C-alpha positions in Angstrom: 0.1 0.6 -0.1 2.9 2.1 0.8 3.9 2.4 -2.8 0.6 3.1 -4.3 0.4 5.6 -2.2 3.9 6.9 -3.1 3.2 6.4 -7.0 -0.3 8.3 -6.1 2.2 11.0 -4.4 3.9 11.6 -7.4 1.0 11.6 -10.3 -1.2 14.4 -7.9 2.7 16.4 -8.1 2.3 15.6 -12.2 -0.9 16.4 -12.8 -0.1 20.2 -11.2 2.8 20.2 -13.8 5.1 19.7 -10.5 7.4 18.1 -12.5 10.8 18.1 -9.8 8.3 17.3 -7.2 7.0 14.2 -8.6 10.4 13.3 -10.1 11.9 13.1 -6.6 8.8 11.4 -5.3 9.6 8.7 -8.3 13.5 8.3 -7.9 13.0 8.2 -3.7 10.7 5.0 -4.8 12.5 3.3 -7.7 15.9 4.4 -5.0 13.8 1.3 -2.5 11.9 -0.6 -5.2 14.2 -0.6 -7.9 11.9 -3.2 -10.2 8.7 -1.1 -9.4 8.3 -1.4 -13.2 5.8 1.7 -12.9 7.7 3.9 -11.3 10.6 4.0 -14.1 7.4 4.5 -17.0 5.6 7.5 -14.8 9.1 8.8 -13.7 10.4 9.0 -17.6 6.7 10.5 -18.5 7.9 13.1 -15.8 11.2 13.5 -17.8 9.5 14.3 -20.6 8.3 17.0 -19.5 11.3 17.9 -18.0 12.8 18.1 -21.7 15.2 15.0 -20.2 15.0 12.9 -22.6 18.2 10.8 -22.7 16.8 10.4 -18.7 13.1 9.2 -20.2 14.3 6.6 -22.8 16.5 5.1 -20.2 13.4 4.6 -17.7 11.7 3.3 -20.9 14.2 0.7 -21.5 14.4 -0.3 -17.7 10.5 -0.5 -17.8 10.3 -2.3 -20.8 13.1 -4.6 -19.6 11.2 -5.7 -16.1 8.5 -8.1 -16.8 5.9 -6.7 -13.5 4.9 -3.0 -16.1 1.6 -3.5 -16.4 0.3 -4.2 -19.5 -2.2 -1.4 -19.8 1.1 0.9 -20.0 2.5 -1.9 -22.8 1.6 -0.2 -25.6 1.8 3.4 -24.3 5.7 3.3 -23.3 7.0 2.5 -26.7 5.3 5.1 -28.0 6.5 7.7 -25.0 10.2 6.1 -25.8 9.5 6.8 -29.7 8.4 10.2 -28.8 11.8 10.6 -26.4 13.9 9.0 -29.0 12.0 11.8 -31.9 13.3 14.3 -29.0 16.8 13.6 -29.0 17.4 12.9 -32.4 17.5 9.7 -32.4 15.5 8.9 -35.4 15.8 5.4 -36.7 15.9 4.0 -33.3 12.6 6.0 -32.5 10.9 4.0 -36.0 11.9 1.0 -34.9 10.3 2.1 -31.4 6.6 3.2 -33.3 7.3 -0.2 -35.8 6.8 -2.2 -32.7 3.8 -0.3 -31.8 1.9 -1.0 -35.0 2.7 -4.5 -34.6 1.2 -4.7 -31.2 -1.6 -2.7 -32.1 -2.2 -5.1 -35.5 -1.9 -8.2 -33.5 -4.8 -7.3 -30.7 -8.3 -6.3 -32.3 -9.2 -3.8 -29.7 -6.0 -1.7 -29.7 -6.7 -1.6 -34.0 -8.0 1.7 -33.6 -4.9 3.4 -31.8 -2.9 2.7 -35.0 -3.2 6.0 -36.1 -1.5 7.5 -33.6 1.7 5.7 -34.6 1.4 6.1 -37.9 1.0 9.8 -37.5 4.8 9.8 -35.6 6.8 7.6 -38.1 5.2 10.3 -40.4 6.6 13.2 -38.4 10.0 11.2 -38.3 10.1 11.2 -42.2 8.9 15.0 -42.8 11.9 16.0 -40.3 14.5 13.6 -42.3 12.3 15.3 -45.2 11.5 12.5 -46.6 8.6 14.0 -47.8 7.3 11.5 -49.8 7.6 8.8 -46.5 5.9 11.4 -44.9 3.0 12.1 -46.5 2.6 7.7 -47.4 2.6 7.8 -43.5 0.0 10.7 -42.5 -2.3 9.4 -45.6 -2.9 6.0 -43.4 -2.9 7.7 -40.8 -5.8 9.5 -41.7 -6.9 6.6 -42.9 -6.9 5.4 -39.7 -8.3 7.4 -37.5 -12.2 7.3 -39.1 -14.9 8.9 -36.0 -11.4 10.3 -33.2 -10.4 13.3 -32.2 -8.2 13.6 -34.7 -10.3 13.3 -38.1 -13.3 15.4 -37.1 -9.9 18.2 -36.6 -8.2 16.7 -39.7 -4.8 17.0 -37.5 -3.4 14.7 -40.9 -4.3 16.4 -42.9 -2.7 20.0 -41.9 0.4 17.8 -41.5 -0.1 16.0 -44.9 -0.6 19.0 -46.8 2.7 20.5 -45.2 4.6 17.5 -46.4 2.6 18.2 -50.2 4.1 21.6 -50.4 7.1 20.5 -49.2 6.6 18.7 -52.4 6.3 21.8 -54.6 2.7 19.3 -54.9 0.9 22.9 -54.7 -2.7 22.0 -55.5 -3.3 18.5 -52.9 -1.5 20.8 -50.2 -4.3 22.9 -51.2 -7.1 20.6 -51.3 -5.7 19.5 -48.2 -5.5 23.1 -45.7 -8.8 23.9 -47.2 -10.6 21.0 -46.1 -8.6 21.6 -42.7 -10.5 25.1 -42.9 -13.8 24.1 -44.0 -13.9 21.4 -41.2 -12.0 21.5 -38.3 -13.3 24.0 -35.3 -10.1 24.0 -33.8 -8.9 27.1 -33.7 -5.1 25.9 -33.4 -4.7 23.8 -35.9 -6.8 26.2 -37.9 -4.6 29.0 -38.0 -1.5 26.6 -38.4 -4.2 26.2 -41.7 -4.3 30.1 -42.9 -0.3 30.8 -41.4 0.2 27.6 -44.1 -1.7 29.2 -46.3 -0.6 32.6 -46.3 -3.7 34.2 -45.5 -2.0 35.8 -41.7 -5.1 38.1 -40.9 -7.1 34.9 -40.4 -4.6 33.3 -38.4 -3.8 36.2 -36.4 -7.3 35.7 -35.3 -7.5 31.9 -35.2 -4.6 33.0 -32.7 -5.7 35.4 -30.6 -8.4 34.0 -30.0 -6.9 31.6 -27.9 -5.1 34.0 -25.5 -8.4 35.1 -24.3 -9.1 33.5 -20.8 -10.6 29.8 -21.4 -11.1 30.0 -24.5 -7.8 27.5 -25.4 -10.5 24.4 -26.3 -8.2 22.2 -28.4 -8.9 18.8 -27.3 -6.1 17.2 -29.5 -2.3 16.9 -27.8 -2.2 19.6 -25.3 -2.0 23.3 -27.1 0.7 24.5 -25.1 0.7 28.1 -24.7 4.6 28.9 -26.2 2.7 26.9 -29.4 0.6 29.4 -29.7 2.4 32.6 -28.8 5.7 31.3 -31.1 2.9 30.4 -34.0 1.2 33.7 -33.6 4.6 35.8 -34.0 4.9 33.7 -37.1 2.2 35.8 -38.7 3.0 38.6 -37.8 6.5 38.3 -39.1 5.4 37.2 -42.1 3.2 40.4 -42.0 6.2 42.6 -40.9 4.8 42.9 -37.7 8.5 42.5 -36.2 7.7 44.6 -33.1 5.3 42.2 -32.1 6.6 39.0 -33.3 9.4 40.1 -30.7 6.9 40.4 -27.8 4.7 37.3 -28.9 8.8 35.7 -28.7 9.6 36.6 -25.7 6.0 35.4 -24.1 7.3 32.9 -25.3 10.0 31.4 -24.5 9.4 32.4 -20.8 6.4 30.2 -21.0 8.5 27.3 -22.9 10.7 27.1 -19.8 8.3 25.8 -18.1 5.8 23.0 -20.7 7.3 19.7 -22.6 6.9 21.2 -26.0 10.5 21.8 -26.4 10.2 24.5 -28.8 12.9 26.5 -27.4 15.4 26.1 -30.3 12.6 27.3 -33.3 11.2 30.7 -31.1 14.8 31.8 -30.8 15.3 31.1 -34.4 12.7 32.9 -35.6 13.2 36.1 -32.7 16.4 36.4 -34.4 15.1 36.6 -38.2 12.8 39.3 -36.2 15.6 40.8 -34.9 17.9 40.6 -38.6 14.5 42.0 -40.2 14.9 45.2 -37.4 18.7 45.8 -38.1 19.2 44.5 -35.0 22.3 41.7 -36.0 24.2 41.1 -32.3 20.8 40.3 -30.6 20.2 38.2 -34.3 23.6 36.3 -33.4 23.1 36.1 -29.9 19.6 33.8 -30.5 21.3 31.9 -33.6 24.2 30.5 -31.5 21.4 29.9 -27.9 18.8 27.8 -31.3 22.3 26.3 -32.4 23.5 25.2 -28.5 20.1 23.8 -28.0 19.9 21.6 -31.5 22.6 20.8 -33.8 20.7 19.6 -36.9 19.7 23.3 -38.0 20.0 24.0 -41.7 18.1 27.2 -41.5 19.3 28.3 -38.8 23.1 27.8 -40.0 22.2 29.4 -43.6 20.3 32.4 -42.0 23.5 33.0 -39.5 25.8 32.7 -42.5 23.8 35.7 -44.0 24.4 37.7 -40.3 28.1 36.6 -40.6 28.6 37.9 -44.0 27.3 41.5 -43.4 29.1 42.1 -40.8 32.3 40.7 -42.5 32.9 37.9 -40.9 33.4 36.1 -43.9 35.6 33.1 -42.5 32.5 32.3 -40.1 30.2 32.9 -43.1 31.6 30.0 -45.1 31.7 27.6 -42.4 28.0 27.8 -41.5 27.3 27.6 -45.0 29.6 24.5 -45.2 27.5 23.1 -42.0 23.7 23.9 -43.7 24.7 22.5 -46.7 26.3 19.0 -44.9 23.3 18.6 -42.8 21.0 19.2 -46.0 23.0 16.6 -48.0 22.6 14.6 -44.6 19.2 13.9 -44.5 18.4 13.6 -48.3 17.5 10.3 -49.6 20.3 8.4 -51.5 19.1 7.6 -55.2 20.8 4.8 -56.3 22.9 3.6 -59.0 20.9 0.5 -59.9 23.0 -1.3 -62.8 22.2 -4.6 -63.8 22.0 -6.2 -60.1 21.4 -4.3 -56.8 24.2 -2.0 -56.9 24.4 1.1 -55.2 28.1 3.1 -55.1 29.6 3.9 -51.5 29.4 7.0 -50.2 32.2 8.1 -49.0 32.8 6.9 -45.3 31.3 9.2 -42.6 33.6 8.9 -39.3 30.9 10.2 -36.9 28.2 7.9 -38.5 29.9 4.6 -38.2 31.1 6.0 -34.5 26.9 6.4 -34.6 26.2 3.0 -34.9 29.1 1.8 -32.6 27.2 3.7 -30.0 24.2 2.2 -31.0 25.7 -1.3 -30.9 27.3 -0.9 -27.5 24.3 0.1 -26.1 21.8 -3.0 -26.8 24.8 -5.3 -25.8 24.5 -3.3 -22.4 20.7 -3.2 -22.5 21.3 -7.4 -22.9 24.2 -7.7 -20.7 21.7 -6.3 -17.8 18.8 -7.9 -18.9 19.4 -11.4 -20.3 16.4 -13.1 -18.6 13.9 -10.6 -19.9 14.6 -9.8 -23.3 14.3 -12.2 -26.8 18.0 -13.5 -27.3 17.4 -13.9 -31.4 15.9 -10.0 -30.7 18.7 -8.7 -29.7 21.2 -10.9 -32.6 18.7 -9.1 -34.9 19.2 -5.8 -33.5 22.8 -6.1 -33.3 22.8 -7.7 -36.7 20.4 -4.8 -38.0 23.0 -2.3 -36.9 26.1 -4.3 -38.5 24.7 -3.4 -41.3 24.1 -0.6 -41.0 27.6 0.5 -40.1 28.7 -1.6 -42.7 28.5 1.5 -44.8 30.8 3.5 -43.2 33.6 1.0 -42.3 37.1 0.5 -43.7 36.5 -2.9 -43.9 32.2 -3.6 -44.7 33.1 -7.5 -45.7 33.7 -8.1 -42.3 31.1 -6.1 -40.8 28.4 -8.0 -43.1 29.8 -11.1 -42.6 29.8 -10.2 -38.4 26.3 -9.4 -39.4 25.3 -12.9 -40.5 26.4 -14.5 -37.4 24.2 -13.0 -35.5 20.9 -13.1 -38.2 22.5 -17.0 -37.9 22.1 -17.4 -34.6 19.3 -15.7 -34.8 17.7 -17.8 -37.1 18.9 -20.3 -35.0 17.1 -19.9 -31.7 13.6 -19.5 -33.8 14.5 -23.0 -34.9 14.5 -21.9 -38.5 10.4 -20.7 -38.4 11.2 -17.1 -38.8 11.1 -15.9 -42.4 12.4 -13.2 -41.5 15.9 -14.3 -40.4 15.5 -16.2 -44.3 15.1 -12.9 -45.5 17.4 -11.2 -43.8 20.6 -13.9 -44.9 19.5 -12.9 -48.8 20.0 -9.5 -48.2 22.9 -9.8 -46.4 24.4 -12.1 -49.5 23.1 -9.4 -52.4 25.4 -6.9 -49.8 28.5 -9.3 -49.8 27.7 -9.8 -53.1 28.4 -5.9 -53.9 30.7 -5.0 -51.8 33.0 -7.6 -53.6 32.2 -6.1 -56.9 32.7 -3.1 -55.6 36.7 -3.8 -54.5 37.7 -5.4 -57.3 35.5 -2.7 -60.1 39.4 -2.2 -61.4 41.6 -4.8 -61.1 41.9 -8.8 -61.1 39.9 -10.7 -59.1 41.2 -14.0 -57.5 39.9 -16.9 -58.2 38.6 -17.4 -55.0 37.1 -13.8 -54.3 34.9 -15.2 -57.5 33.9 -18.0 -56.3 32.6 -16.1 -53.1 30.8 -13.6 -55.0 29.6 -16.2 -57.6 28.1 -18.1 -54.2 27.0 -14.7 -52.2 25.3 -13.8 -55.5 23.8 -17.3 -56.6 22.5 -18.0 -53.0 20.3 -15.0 -52.7 18.6 -15.7 -56.1 18.2 -19.7 -55.1 17.1 -19.0 -51.2 14.1 -16.5 -52.2 13.1 -19.2 -54.8 13.0 -21.5 -51.5 10.6 -19.1 -50.1 8.0 -18.9 -53.1 8.3 -22.3 -53.9 6.7 -22.9 -50.7 4.8 -20.0 -51.3 3.3 -22.5 -55.0 2.9 -25.7 -53.0 1.2 -24.3 -50.0 -1.2 -21.5 -51.6 -0.4 -18.5 -49.6 1.6 -15.4 -50.2 0.6 -13.3 -47.4 3.5 -14.3 -44.7 6.1 -13.4 -47.3 4.4 -10.4 -48.6 3.9 -9.1 -44.9 7.6 -9.7 -44.2 8.9 -8.1 -47.2 6.6 -5.1 -46.3 8.2 -5.4 -42.9 11.8 -5.2 -44.5 11.5 -2.3 -46.9 9.5 -0.5 -43.1 12.7 -1.7 -41.9 15.0 0.7 -43.6 16.8 3.4 -42.3 17.0 6.9 -44.2 18.3 9.3 -41.1 21.2 8.4 -42.7 23.0 7.5 -46.4 23.2 4.3 -46.3 24.1 2.6 -49.1 22.4 -1.1 -47.2 19.3 0.5 -46.6 18.8 1.4 -50.2 20.1 -2.0 -51.4 17.1 -3.7 -49.9 14.7 -1.2 -50.5 15.0 -1.5 -54.1 15.4 -5.9 -53.9 12.2 -6.3 -51.2 10.3 -3.7 -53.8 11.4 -6.2 -56.6 10.6 -8.6 -54.8 7.0 -7.7 -54.6 5.9 -6.6 -57.9 7.2 -10.4 -58.6 4.5 -12.3 -56.1 2.4 -9.5 -56.9 2.7 -10.7 -60.6 2.9 -14.7 -59.9 -0.3 -14.2 -57.8 -3.0 -12.6 -60.2 -1.0 -14.7 -63.3 -2.4 -17.8 -61.0 -5.7 -16.7 -61.0 -5.6 -17.3 -64.5 -6.0 -21.3 -63.8 -7.4 -21.3 -60.3 -9.2 -24.0 -61.6 -6.6 -26.4 -62.3 -3.8 -27.1 -59.3 -1.6 -28.4 -61.5 -1.2 -26.1 -63.8 -1.1 -23.5 -60.8 2.0 -25.4 -59.5 3.6 -25.8 -63.1 3.4 -22.1 -63.7 4.4 -21.3 -60.4 7.7 -23.2 -60.4 8.3 -22.6 -64.0 8.2 -18.8 -63.5 10.2 -18.5 -60.0 13.3 -20.3 -62.1 12.6 -18.1 -65.5 12.6 -15.3 -63.2 16.3 -16.7 -61.8 17.3 -17.6 -65.4 17.0 -14.0 -65.9 18.4 -12.8 -62.8 21.6 -14.7 -63.6 22.7 -14.1 -67.0 22.4 -10.5 -65.8 24.4 -10.7 -63.0 26.6 -12.9 -65.5 26.9 -9.9 -68.0 27.7 -7.2 -65.1 31.2 -6.6 -65.8 32.6 -8.6 -62.8 33.4 -11.8 -64.3 35.4 -10.4 -67.0 38.1 -9.0 -63.7 39.1 -12.5 -63.1 41.8 -13.3 -64.7 43.5 -15.3 -63.2 43.2 -19.1 -62.8 42.5 -21.6 -65.4 38.8 -20.3 -66.6 37.8 -18.0 -69.4 35.1 -15.4 -68.3 32.3 -17.7 -70.3 33.7 -20.5 -68.6 32.6 -18.7 -65.4 29.1 -17.4 -66.6 28.0 -21.3 -67.3 29.8 -21.6 -63.7 27.4 -19.0 -62.2 24.1 -20.5 -63.9 24.9 -24.4 -63.6 25.8 -23.4 -59.6 21.8 -21.4 -60.4 20.4 -24.2 -61.1 21.2 -27.5 -59.0 19.6 -26.2 -55.6 16.5 -27.2 -53.6 14.0 -28.3 -53.7 14.4 -28.7 -57.1 17.4 -31.4 -56.3 18.4 -32.3 -59.9 21.1 -32.5 -62.0 19.7 -31.2 -64.9 21.9 -27.9 -64.4 25.1 -29.8 -63.5 24.3 -32.2 -67.0 23.8 -29.2 -69.1 26.9 -26.9 -68.2 29.4 -29.7 -67.6 29.2 -30.4 -71.5 29.4 -27.1 -72.4 32.1 -26.3 -70.1 33.9 -29.1 -71.1 33.7 -28.6 -74.7 33.3 -24.5 -74.2 35.8 -24.0 -77.4 33.8 -26.0 -79.0 30.7 -24.2 -78.3 31.7 -20.6 -79.5 32.7 -19.1 -76.2 32.3 -15.6 -77.6 29.4 -16.0 -79.6 28.0 -16.9 -76.2 29.4 -13.9 -74.3 28.4 -11.9 -76.4 24.7 -13.7 -76.7 24.5 -13.2 -73.6 25.8 -10.2 -73.1 23.6 -9.2 -75.3 19.9 -10.2 -73.8 21.4 -8.2 -70.7 21.3 -5.1 -72.1 17.2 -6.1 -73.3 15.7 -5.1 -69.8 15.6 -4.6 -66.8 14.3 -6.1 -63.3 10.6 -5.7 -64.2 10.7 -6.0 -68.0 12.9 -9.6 -67.6 10.0 -10.6 -65.0 7.1 -10.0 -67.6 8.6 -11.8 -69.9 9.5 -14.7 -67.4 5.3 -14.3 -66.6 4.1 -13.9 -70.5 6.5 -17.9 -71.2 5.2 -19.2 -68.2 1.7 -18.3 -69.2 2.2 -19.6 -72.6 3.8 -23.2 -72.1 1.0 -23.7 -68.8 -1.7 -22.9 -71.0 0.2 -24.9 -74.6 0.7 -27.9 -72.3 -2.9 -28.0 -70.0 -3.7 -31.4 -71.2 -0.4 -32.9 -70.2 -0.2 -31.2 -67.2 -3.6 -32.1 -66.1 -2.1 -36.0 -66.1 0.3 -35.5 -63.4 -0.5 -35.1 -59.4 -0.1 -32.3 -57.7 2.2 -32.6 -54.6 -1.0 -32.9 -52.2 -2.0 -35.5 -54.6 1.3 -37.1 -54.1 1.1 -36.8 -50.3 -1.9 -38.4 -50.0 -0.3 -41.0 -52.2 2.6 -41.5 -50.6 0.6 -42.0 -47.6 -1.9 -45.0 -49.0 1.2 -46.8 -50.2 3.3 -46.6 -46.7 -0.3 -47.5 -45.1 0.0 -50.8 -47.4 3.7 -51.1 -47.5 3.1 -53.9 -45.3 0.5 -56.4 -47.3 2.6 -55.8 -50.5 5.2 -57.8 -51.9 7.5 -54.9 -53.8 9.5 -57.9 -55.6 6.5 -59.2 -57.8 6.8 -56.7 -60.4 9.5 -53.6 -62.1 6.4 -51.3 -61.7 6.0 -52.1 -58.3 9.7 -52.3 -57.8 9.8 -48.3 -59.2 7.3 -47.0 -56.5 9.4 -48.1 -53.9 11.7 -46.4 -55.3 10.0 -43.3 -55.4 9.5 -44.0 -52.2 12.9 -44.9 -51.0 14.2 -41.8 -52.2 11.1 -39.3 -50.6 12.3 -41.2 -47.1 15.9 -40.5 -47.7 15.2 -37.2 -48.3 12.5 -36.1 -45.0 15.5 -38.1 -42.8 19.0 -35.5 -44.3 15.9 -33.1 -44.0 16.5 -32.4 -47.9 13.9 -30.5 -49.4 11.7 -33.4 -52.0 11.1 -32.9 -55.8 7.5 -33.1 -56.9 6.7 -34.7 -60.5 5.9 -31.2 -61.5 9.0 -29.4 -60.7 10.7 -32.4 -62.5 8.7 -31.7 -65.6 9.7 -28.0 -64.9 13.1 -28.2 -64.3 13.4 -30.5 -67.8 12.5 -27.2 -69.5 14.3 -25.7 -67.6 17.5 -27.0 -68.6 16.1 -26.8 -72.2 16.1 -23.4 -71.6 19.8 -23.7 -71.0 21.1 -25.5 -73.7 19.2 -23.3 -75.8 21.6 -19.8 -74.5 24.7 -21.9 -75.9 23.4 -21.8 -79.6 22.2 -18.5 -79.3 24.4 -15.8 -81.5 23.3 -11.1 -80.3 21.6 -11.1 -84.5 18.7 -14.4 -83.4 17.6 -11.6 -80.7 16.2 -8.3 -81.0 14.0 -7.3 -78.2 12.5 -9.9 -75.0 9.3 -11.0 -77.1 12.5 -13.1 -80.1 13.7 -14.1 -76.7 9.9 -15.8 -75.2 9.9 -17.3 -79.2 13.5 -19.1 -78.7 13.0 -20.4 -75.8 9.3 -21.9 -76.3 10.7 -22.9 -79.4 13.2 -24.9 -77.5 11.3 -26.5 -75.6 8.5 -27.2 -78.2 10.8 -27.9 -81.0 14.4 -28.9 -80.4 16.8 -28.6 -83.3 18.6 -32.2 -84.1 22.2 -29.9 -82.4 20.0 -30.2 -79.1 18.7 -33.5 -78.9 21.6 -35.6 -78.3 21.4 -33.0 -74.9 18.4 -32.5 -74.5 18.1 -36.6 -74.1 21.4 -36.4 -71.3 18.4 -35.3 -69.3 15.8 -37.8 -68.9 14.1 -39.1 -66.3 10.8 -41.0 -65.6 8.0 -39.2 -64.2 4.7 -41.3 -63.3 1.2 -40.2 -64.2 -2.1 -39.6 -61.8 -4.1 -42.7 -63.0 -4.3 -46.0 -61.7 -2.1 -47.7 -64.6 1.1 -48.9 -62.3 3.3 -49.0 -65.3 2.7 -45.4 -66.4 5.5 -43.9 -66.7 6.9 -41.0 -69.0 10.1 -38.9 -69.5 9.6 -35.5 -69.7 11.4 -35.6 -72.8 8.0 -37.4 -74.2 6.0 -34.2 -72.0 7.1 -31.6 -74.2 8.0 -33.0 -77.2 6.1 -36.4 -77.8 2.3 -34.5 -77.6 0.6 -33.8 -81.0 -0.8 -30.6 -82.2 -4.8 -29.4 -82.6 -5.1 -25.9 -84.3 -7.8 -23.6 -84.2 -9.4 -25.2 -87.4 -9.4 -28.8 -85.9 -6.3 -29.8 -87.8 -4.1 -32.5 -85.7 -0.2 -33.0 -86.0 1.9 -35.1 -84.5 5.3 -37.3 -85.5 3.2 -40.5 -85.3 -0.1 -41.5 -85.0 -0.2 -43.0 -81.5 1.4 -39.5 -80.1 -2.2 -38.5 -79.9 -3.6 -41.8 -78.3 -0.7 -41.4 -75.4 0.9 -38.0 -75.1 -2.6 -35.6 -76.1 -2.9 -32.8 -78.0 -1.0 -29.5 -77.1 -2.0 -25.8 -78.4 0.2 -24.4 -81.3 2.7 -21.3 -80.8 2.1 -18.8 -82.9 4.3 -19.7 -85.0 3.0 -23.0 -85.4 -0.6 -21.5 -86.4 1.6 -19.3 -88.5 3.7 -22.2 -90.4 0.4 -24.4 -90.8 -1.1 -22.0 -93.2 2.0 -20.4 -95.1 4.7 -22.9 -95.2 3.4 -26.8 -93.5 6.0 -28.4 -94.9 8.3 -26.0 -91.9 6.2 -28.5 -89.9 7.1 -31.3 -91.7 11.0 -30.9 -91.1 10.4 -31.0 -87.4 8.9 -34.5 -87.8 4.8 -33.3 -87.8 2.8 -34.9 -90.1 -0.6 -34.3 -90.5 -2.5 -37.2 -89.4 -6.0 -35.4 -89.0 -7.7 -32.8 -90.6 -11.5 -31.9 -90.1 
């Protein structure tokens, strides 16, 4: 009871704005009872009112780490800590707090109505960083999620979005938002700010004047402090060139600001200095600017103003210094534009020692927090936080590769602690691989790369493609894309844009492209809603085609030309890269190895210069998006063409059901009765081995798709640059490579053959992938059917023709005969 009474006493002091007394009361309580989480929470709130933000952050950290924090404060403590971090200019960390705040709101339906507050604070942060597009996005989300709240009624978020639109020079939308505030808000302070933004300062004065009258300050939002009202009115007076009145308001605002938690003293001093300059009082203006920069050292506008003042006073060296400082602050606050080449590539910024130290301090703080609170904090989350800071720090490190590898170790530790259940750790590893590959590329941009490092480059670059392919394959098999989409969105939200960080740009670019790809695949899969087998076929095929194009772009980026050591030529390295790309789970096949084993061993015969030129030519025909669209078009065309054949094979679900039935009957059946039974049990044993070894299993449809990819790979060895004028040509060439092999390709195609079982009751009904693609007859729109022999139509069915085959039938039917197709039915 004594503890409760002392907390009540402290709260009473705080309600009466006796914050020093409240702080003493809570400190006394904490001294005697150091594990009272609520006491730390309350003292943190008091420190905010006392503008002691670092102390507030520390108290909120302790409150969060202790297990006895009252549930009603679990959300509030994140919000308030984020607010304190904003005030302390710890913007990246504040963003993290508000992301956690949003996640908690999303996880509890009772809290979803509070999401708008976190979104609004994130918008404030982005606006402070001059990231106005992001600010607009978050203010818009806050508007949509704040229906029927006081913020919505008074149009608070429209005011801030209008300001952000104006900063983006989108004045039409800015005026729309601000005029909406004036039309619908009844809050005089908010309306006064809107008038102020629109330059209607007389109207703004009227609204602010009403708030200075006794009992008239009726704003219900975020406590309209008197210093805010006086400051805003002073700004309006200054814009109307009434600087004497402005100075009077600014002076009164300074007196009130010293007793409030609003913490706008630095801005009041800046505006006061501007009015003193206008009244030709430069020395007092200089005092005001100096005091403002002492309170807050990252205000570029104050340094610009002070540089002008120094210049008028003849202090040219000081003027140059302030001008440089202002430019540096603006440069740091601008977002990076990526130099996106053939892969996720950005140029490294000059090493910024202060930023390196900033992240070094964040890492040190995180480690201390973990050291002191091991019993209450999640160890996996600790490793994720350290990895995040390390990867941001790598951009400013003299040895970024070592820093990235260290971060990778922490990600892997987090994944181990989570038993591999978190997709976010898997995606973190993918982005880390991309960054490692990029830095290797950068390191050897103008000199030879040793064989060991180019092998590391291939491992990292290919690994990033393969690992994402694994995740997307699971989405195809499970039919659930929501989890991976959520993870990719969270990856984007995690990207810090307070500092110029190359890692964040890589992550934003990559996750954006992956989100576009998943959206494209989801949309296309709806075309085949009535056929799960076609959905699987299309999904596996489009993912692998996207991988193939990524590999081509990667191999043609120029990095392999710097590998002039060792025995392999550039073309050989290209095949090695592509061979690695198509030798991975869940495919698990040897197709890529067979193709590129043949190609690499006889590369001279295949004319490596022609192949290299062709691949380089293909790589420059498009970007990530257009290549994905081409992959999508090829996958849709082939899935549609082979509809009848695809439906004759089991999906993963059907295979699992068959395996379960076979397992139940295994004791009753004799596996030596016949060859077909032996084949079936052999497949079961292979699957059993995969499960025991924790290897991904290859489904029947995956086997077929992999064979098709093998044919595409063979096709790459026969191309020349003159064959390909655009991406439409690529589509036609690849489709033709699957449907109609050239005589040169047949030996390679036969090297890839393995058997797959159809979905029927005939135990001896097996095809091989060659039969799947090459043996079906072709049924044209006019019902003409062509086939290699009469039995093919009966056994393998008919497929649809390509557009080229339609033309050949009408204009040059003998061309079809060259490929072995003869008309057997003409209705």
